[in-house]
N, C-alpha and C positions, 0 to 999 in steps of 0.2 A: 720420240717413241714411233715406232711404225704401228699405225691404227689397224691397217687390214690390207689384203691382198686379194684380187678378184680377177677372173677371166675378162679379157676386153678383146672383142670380136672385131675386126676391121674387114669392111666390106667394099666394093668397088662401084658404088653408085645405086644398089638395091637395098640400101638400109631401111627406108620405110616398109619395103615389102618383108623385110627380115623381121623387123618389130611385130607386124601383124601375124607373120608365120609362128613366132616364138610364143606370142601372146596366146595363139590358139593351141599348139602343139603342146608346150611345155605349160599351159595354164598360167602363163607369165602375168605378173601386175605390172603396167607400166606407170613407173614413178616419175618420168620426164623424158621428154624429146626435145633436143635444140637442134636447129638447123645452121648451116653455115650463114643462111639470110638473117637468122636472130643475132648474129655478131654485132657489136658496136661497129658503126661506119669507120673507115679510116680511109681518107681521102687519097692517100699515097699508095693502098693497095685495095682498090675497090673490089668486092666479091663479084665474079662474073655470074651471069645469070644462070648459066647450067651447073653452078655450085649451090644456090639459094636453097633448094628443096633437098639437098643431100643433108645427111645427118652428122652433125658435129660431133653430138654426144647424145645416147639414149642410155636410160638406166631401167633396168627392168629386174623385178624381184621373182626368183623361181624357188618356191619353198622358202628355206632361210638364208638362200644364197643371192648374191647381187651379180648382175650380168650386165656388162655394159657393151655398147657398141658403136661404131661410127663408120662414116664412110670415107674414102680417100677423096682427097681433093682432086677436083678435074686436072688431069696432066700429070699429077703425081703417079710413081710407079707402083705397081699393085703385083704381088708375086704370090703364085699359089704356093701354099704351105707356110705363108707368114700371115695368115689371117687371124691367128689367136695370139694375143700378147698377154702380159700380165701387167696388171695396175698395181702399184704400191702407194699407199697414201701414209704421208709422213706428217706428224704435227710440229715440226720444228726445221726452220729454214737451214740451220747448221748441220742437221742430221740428214736432211735431203742432199746437201751438197756431198757429205761424205760417202752416203749409199751411192750416190751418182758417179762419184769419183771412182770407188772400188768396181762397179759394176762394167765402167767403160775400160778398165785395165785389160789389154789385149782384145777389146772389143771396138765396136764402132758407134760413135754417136750420131744418131739422126737428127736430133734436135737439141742444140744446148740448152741447157738450164737457163729459164727465162721467166719474167713475171708475164703472166696472163690476165685476162679479164676474169678467170675463174681460179686463179692460184697465184700467190706470191713468188712461187717457184715451181716451173713444170719443164721437163725435158724427156726425151726418148732415147735409149740407148740399146743397143744390140750387144749383149755379153758374150765372153769368149767361147760358149757354148752355142751361141746362134739363138738365144731367147732374147726376145724383143721387151723391154721394160718400159713402162711409162710411169716415172717418178713424178708425184704430184705432192705438194704441200698444202695441207689444210690446216690452218691456224684459227683461233677464236673469231678472227676478223674476217675470214671469207668461208665461213660455214653455210 
C-alpha cells in the first residue's frame, strides 16, 4: 500500500542553509537532519571530507505537510530545474518493485532499487514525463 507522497528538495551543498531558511520563513519544525557524515562507515566507499556536512536527509514539518530535502553528493550532477522530486513511501517490498517498474517504463533509472541503511528497498527513477521519483519502502522493521 502507498503510505504517502511528499515534495523532496534537492540542493547542491547548501542544504544546511536551506533548513535554517525554511525553518524561519515557513515556520517549519525540523524533525530530523542526517548528514553524509552520519552514514555508517564503508571502507570500500569512504565518505570524502567535503561531503560529511552535506545533508543526506532532512525532515521538516510545515503545517500538516512533510517537506524533505537533501544535498547532492560532491561530484554528482546538479541540474537547475531538477531540484524538486517526489518521494513515495510504500509499506511492501513487492509493491515498491511494481511501482518502480511501472515508473521506469520509457523513463530512466537514476538509482536501481536496492537495500539502504534506512530502507529495505530504495531507488530513484525519472518517469516518461521527466518527473523524478524516490521510491522508498517502509516496513514495520525499519520505522
